C-alpha positions as MATLAB code, in Angstrom:
seq = 'XXXXXXXXXXXXXXXXXXXXXXXXXXXXXXXXXXXXXXXXXXXXXXXXXXXXXXXXXXXXXXXXXXXXXXXXXXXXXXXXXXXXXXXXXXXXXXXXXXXXXXXXXXXXXXXXXXXXXXXXXXXXXXXXXXXXXXXXXXXXXXXXXXXXXXXXXXXXXXXXXXXXXXXXXXXXXXXXXXXXXXXXXXXXXXXXXXXXXXXXXXXXXXXXXXXXXXXXXXXXXXXXXXXXXXXXX';
ca = [
      10.002    0.003    1.063;
       7.612    0.413    3.999;
       4.985    0.043    1.667;
       6.254   -2.883    0.002;
       6.837   -4.689    3.406;
       3.073   -3.740    4.635;
       1.718   -5.663    0.949;
       4.120   -8.251    0.872;
       5.997   -9.099    3.913;
       9.795   -9.149    4.757;
      12.681  -11.509    6.096;
      14.041  -11.120    9.306;
      17.330   -8.814    8.755;
      16.244   -7.933    5.499;
      16.339   -3.864    6.377;
      17.098   -1.908    9.623;
      14.199   -2.526   11.791;
      13.701   -6.101   10.737;
      13.658   -7.797   13.455;
      11.450  -10.597   12.822;
       9.741  -12.220    9.615;
       6.377  -10.712    8.816;
       3.522  -11.865    6.461;
       2.337   -8.929    4.222;
      -1.202   -8.280    3.567;
      -1.278  -10.038    0.517;
      -0.741  -13.135    2.505;
      -2.966  -12.088    5.109;
      -5.801  -11.777    3.205;
      -5.192  -15.142    1.205;
      -8.374  -16.747    0.195;
     -10.046  -13.210    0.821;
     -10.338   -9.441   -0.631;
      -8.121   -6.871   -0.127;
      -8.565   -3.191   -0.702;
      -5.794   -0.876   -2.052;
      -7.271    2.588   -1.287;
      -5.264    5.704   -3.335;
      -3.668    3.111   -5.860;
      -2.878    6.087   -7.940;
      -0.618    7.262   -5.534;
       1.945    4.016   -5.535;
       5.460    4.675   -6.893;
       6.438    3.014  -10.369;
       8.552    0.129   -8.995;
       5.358   -1.222   -6.529;
       2.963   -1.007   -9.982;
       5.738   -3.581  -10.898;
       5.440   -5.435   -8.117;
       1.407   -5.280   -7.761;
       1.250   -6.410  -11.652;
       3.234   -9.696  -10.781;
       0.988  -10.383   -8.226;
      -2.415   -9.919   -9.993;
      -0.787  -11.812  -13.178;
       1.195  -14.547  -11.397;
      -0.640  -15.049   -8.055;
       2.609  -14.884   -6.127;
       4.426  -12.760   -4.021;
       7.977  -12.359   -2.509;
       8.740  -10.866    0.808;
      11.185   -7.995    1.208;
      14.738   -9.791    1.635;
      13.515  -13.157    0.340;
      14.364  -15.279   -2.170;
      11.143  -17.954   -2.402;
       7.985  -16.977   -3.943;
       4.415  -17.557   -2.165;
       1.370  -18.405   -3.793;
      -1.848  -16.201   -2.986;
      -5.423  -16.542   -3.785;
      -6.483  -12.723   -3.355;
      -9.435  -10.567   -4.937;
      -8.299   -6.849   -5.394;
     -10.394   -3.960   -4.900;
      -8.570   -0.642   -5.746;
     -10.058    2.673   -4.810;
      -8.871    6.074   -6.178;
      -9.766    9.789   -6.672;
      -7.495   10.098   -9.783;
      -8.118    9.901  -13.306;
      -5.953    6.904  -14.016;
      -6.440    7.129  -18.028;
      -5.471   10.634  -17.595;
      -2.793    9.230  -15.046;
      -1.835    6.425  -18.100;
      -1.559    9.115  -20.698;
       0.872   11.348  -18.599;
       3.225    8.412  -17.999;
       2.893    8.203  -14.529;
       0.636    4.820  -14.141;
       1.534    1.576  -15.928;
      -0.926    0.976  -18.677;
      -0.957   -2.872  -18.109;
      -1.508   -2.381  -14.751;
      -4.432   -0.616  -15.114;
      -6.190   -3.046  -17.497;
      -5.489   -5.671  -15.286;
      -7.580   -3.266  -12.307;
      -9.910   -2.608  -14.543;
     -12.351   -5.623  -14.645;
     -15.117   -4.202  -13.108;
     -15.438   -0.594  -12.449;
     -17.479    1.081  -10.316;
     -17.653    5.134  -10.101;
     -19.086    6.871   -7.156;
     -20.199   10.529   -8.090;
     -18.814   12.854   -6.190;
     -20.939   14.394   -3.182;
     -21.667   17.568   -4.904;
     -23.789   15.084   -7.380;
     -25.273   13.659   -4.775;
     -26.643   16.024   -2.685;
     -29.702   13.609   -1.350;
     -27.182   11.902    0.837;
     -26.171   14.575    2.830;
     -28.955   14.387    5.669;
     -28.071   10.750    5.943;
     -24.501   11.338    6.150;
     -24.596   14.045    8.533;
     -26.550   12.048   11.085;
     -24.113    9.211   10.518;
     -20.735   11.159   11.289;
     -22.673   13.143   14.342;
     -23.810    9.925   15.927;
     -20.300    8.494   15.185;
     -18.121   12.015   16.587;
     -20.498   12.041   19.727;
     -20.089    8.324   20.634;
     -16.184    8.893   20.122;
     -16.618   11.908   22.224;
     -19.086   10.783   24.885;
     -21.516   13.184   24.440;
     -25.220   12.953   23.352;
     -25.680   13.126   19.447;
     -26.703   17.025   18.370;
     -30.089   17.759   16.277;
     -29.244   20.111   13.478;
     -30.969   23.156   12.697;
     -32.580   23.345    9.520;
     -30.653   26.088    8.317;
     -27.507   23.711    8.483;
     -28.740   21.700    5.815;
     -29.434   23.920    3.738;
     -25.824   25.616    3.884;
     -24.527   22.029    3.562;
     -26.850   21.768    0.231;
     -25.229   24.994   -1.014;
     -21.713   24.203   -0.471;
     -20.242   22.326   -3.496;
     -17.765   20.150   -1.026;
     -14.121   19.885   -3.194;
     -12.948   17.857   -0.315;
     -16.069   15.221   -0.784;
     -17.583   13.173    2.117;
     -14.052   13.434    4.098;
     -15.046   17.386    4.296;
     -18.294   16.653    5.300;
     -17.059   14.275    8.015;
     -14.620   16.981    9.379;
     -17.430   19.382    9.430;
     -19.466   17.548   11.495;
     -16.473   16.537   13.915;
     -16.210   20.330   14.295;
     -19.509   20.895   14.739;
     -20.197   18.021   17.520;
     -17.588   19.865   19.303;
     -18.823   23.503   19.144;
     -22.515   22.704   18.897;
     -24.144   24.461   21.982;
     -27.546   23.336   24.166;
     -27.354   20.251   21.809;
     -28.086   21.806   18.465;
     -25.833   22.191   15.332;
     -26.233   25.692   13.931;
     -24.472   27.594   10.891;
     -22.290   28.812   13.367;
     -21.028   25.809   14.079;
     -19.765   24.844   10.473;
     -16.368   25.683    8.734;
     -15.929   29.323    7.637;
     -15.875   28.354    4.132;
     -19.268   26.361    4.186;
     -21.088   29.211    6.561;
     -19.797   32.260    4.266;
     -20.620   30.056    1.145;
     -24.260   29.788    2.405;
     -24.627   33.587    3.453;
     -23.429   34.434    0.277;
     -26.090   32.485   -1.590;
     -28.824   33.042    0.803;
     -28.192   37.217    0.360;
     -27.603   37.161   -2.994;
     -28.645   34.363   -4.803;
     -32.408   33.375   -6.447;
     -34.783   33.572   -3.583;
     -32.023   35.179   -1.088;
     -32.591   38.333    0.791;
     -32.562   40.435   -2.325;
     -35.713   39.176   -3.293;
     -37.198   38.198   -0.317;
     -39.553   40.771    1.375;
     -41.243   39.379    4.348;
     -43.639   40.756    6.454;
     -42.300   41.495   10.681;
     -44.969   38.838   11.430;
     -43.341   36.821    8.651;
     -39.452   37.901   10.331;
     -40.728   37.271   14.009;
     -42.058   33.690   13.112;
     -38.513   33.098   11.633;
     -36.850   34.567   14.333;
     -38.383   32.272   17.126;
     -37.792   29.122   15.005;
     -34.181   29.962   15.055;
     -33.982   30.615   18.525;
     -36.159   27.347   19.195;
     -33.632   25.374   17.108;
     -30.788   26.766   18.915;
     -32.032   26.168   22.266;
     -33.140   22.526   21.146;
     -36.878   22.847   21.404;
     -36.887   24.223   24.972;
     -39.417   26.863   25.156;
     -38.198   28.372   28.355;
     -35.149   28.913   27.415;
     -36.491   30.059   24.044;
     -38.745   32.408   26.063;
     -35.735   33.721   27.966;
     -33.372   34.526   25.329;
     -35.993   36.449   23.240;
     -37.362   38.638   26.835;
     -40.833   37.002   26.335;
];
């Protein structure tokens, strides 16, 4: 009932708490565009109502008897396979074909890891602004760790990881220790056992020194005086 009221509006007194008449999102979007996210989650009843809007271009408010004409372009998004949902009987086939006028497939993050760097900068800037903090720098190992992870939670998971990193970053630098455990552990496992990992990497002491100094410099935000204190030199 709440979703129906949000989409189609309601009349005063149509249900408990309906203290006045309310315009729904379809009325508000009349002459424009309405994005329906997670379309695969709506109930069979709402599917029927949505199909009517798409076919007839009209709605009826909850508790109302009059139809209202609307002209709305609908964009629908889902992370479900709607063809499989139709085959399973959970999604109406006629609604599926009504929505499938133009289909745009957005690949999951694991298939476009070249976007990770751009998304990291975007999310760090957004979270830093919200928290009233400077935007932290990102240590090179962080991008390696993120690229090594498959992100089952897709872009939302990356956004949450960057929010955590913004909160935990010390001295203005995000390091692998600031990432969620599942991402950090996945990176450590691959770095240790995978191709090119420590099992196949036999650096000289001079190379190890350089790597360690670079890591400390990243952690201190490039502050050489602070890095020297940490290194004891």
